[in-house]
C-alpha positions in Angstrom: 83.6 90.5 112.9 80.0 89.6 113.8 79.0 93.3 113.4 80.3 93.3 109.8 78.4 90.1 109.1 75.2 91.8 110.3 75.9 94.8 108.2 76.5 92.6 105.1 73.3 90.7 105.8 71.3 93.8 106.1 72.8 95.2 102.9 72.1 92.1 100.9 68.5 91.8 102.3 67.6 95.5 101.6 69.3 95.4 98.2 67.2 92.3 97.2 64.0 93.8 98.6 64.7 97.2 96.9 65.3 95.5 93.5 62.0 93.6 93.7 60.1 96.8 94.7 61.9 99.0 92.2 59.8 97.6 89.3 56.6 98.9 90.8 57.9 101.9 92.8 61.3 103.4 92.2 60.7 106.0 94.9 60.0 103.3 97.5 63.1 101.4 96.6 65.2 104.6 97.0 63.7 105.2 100.4 64.4 101.7 101.5 68.0 102.0 100.4 68.3 105.3 102.3 66.9 103.7 105.4 69.3 100.8 105.1 72.2 103.3 104.8 71.1 105.1 108.0 70.8 101.8 109.8 74.2 100.7 108.8 75.7 104.0 109.9 74.2 103.7 113.3 75.6 100.1 113.5 79.0 101.5 112.6 78.9 104.2 115.3 80.4 101.9 118.0 83.3 100.9 115.7 83.9 104.6 115.0 84.1 105.4 118.7 86.7 102.7 119.2 88.7 104.0 116.2 88.6 107.6 117.6 89.7 106.4 121.0 92.7 104.6 119.4 93.6 107.7 117.4 93.5 109.9 120.5 95.7 107.5 122.4 98.2 107.3 119.5 98.2 111.1 119.2 98.9 111.5 122.9 101.7 108.9 122.7 103.3 110.8 119.8 102.8 114.2 121.4 100.7 115.3 118.4 99.2 118.8 118.6 95.4 118.6 119.2 94.8 121.0 116.3 96.6 118.7 113.9 94.6 115.7 115.1 91.4 117.7 114.8 92.2 118.7 111.2 92.9 115.1 110.3 89.7 113.8 111.9 87.6 116.6 110.3 89.0 115.8 106.9 88.2 112.1 107.4 84.7 112.9 108.4 84.2 115.2 105.4 85.4 112.4 103.1 82.9 109.9 104.6 80.0 112.4 104.4 81.0 113.4 100.9 81.1 109.8 99.7 77.8 109.0 101.2 76.0 112.1 99.8 77.4 111.7 96.3 76.5 108.0 96.3 72.9 108.9 97.3 72.7 111.4 94.5 74.1 108.8 92.0 71.6 106.2 93.2 68.8 108.8 92.6 70.1 109.4 89.1 71.4 112.9 89.9 74.9 112.8 88.4 75.3 116.6 88.4 74.4 116.9 92.1 76.8 114.0 92.9 79.6 115.8 91.1 78.7 119.0 93.0 78.8 117.1 96.3 82.2 115.7 95.4 83.5 119.2 94.6 82.1 120.7 97.7 83.6 117.9 99.9 87.0 118.4 98.3 86.9 122.1 98.9 85.8 121.6 102.5 88.5 119.1 103.2 91.1 121.4 101.7 89.9 124.3 103.8 90.1 122.2 107.0 93.6 120.9 106.2 95.2 124.2 105.3 96.1 125.0 108.9 97.7 121.5 109.1 99.8 122.2 106.0 100.8 125.6 107.3 101.9 124.1 110.6 103.9 121.4 108.9 105.6 124.0 106.7 106.3 126.1 109.7 108.0 123.2 111.5 110.0 122.3 108.5 111.0 126.0 108.0 112.0 126.3 111.7 114.1 123.1 111.5 116.2 124.3 108.6 
């Protein structure tokens, strides 16, 4: 909880500072927002480690195949990276690049999850 409060405080401070700087230097405001995003991501890394540990424990408990778990985690990672990159493009006023990043992320997530879908279909087909 206290970590989220720190993240929110940093976001509010950087946003206010970037808005005040944006009038005189839009490039500097963009770089400040980018630096804030990187800072927040590093702050979230410890929470991500805890989430991954929980997911691994739950997968072991459920006897989930390691390849299936890897596909799910990769797709989640692709979704986060895609969202961040498209938001950066949108903040910079690059709508076409943001749309391209969204499309590329969707294609990458589909490519990563196809083996998972094939495995599920195989298990369903073998059960019938």
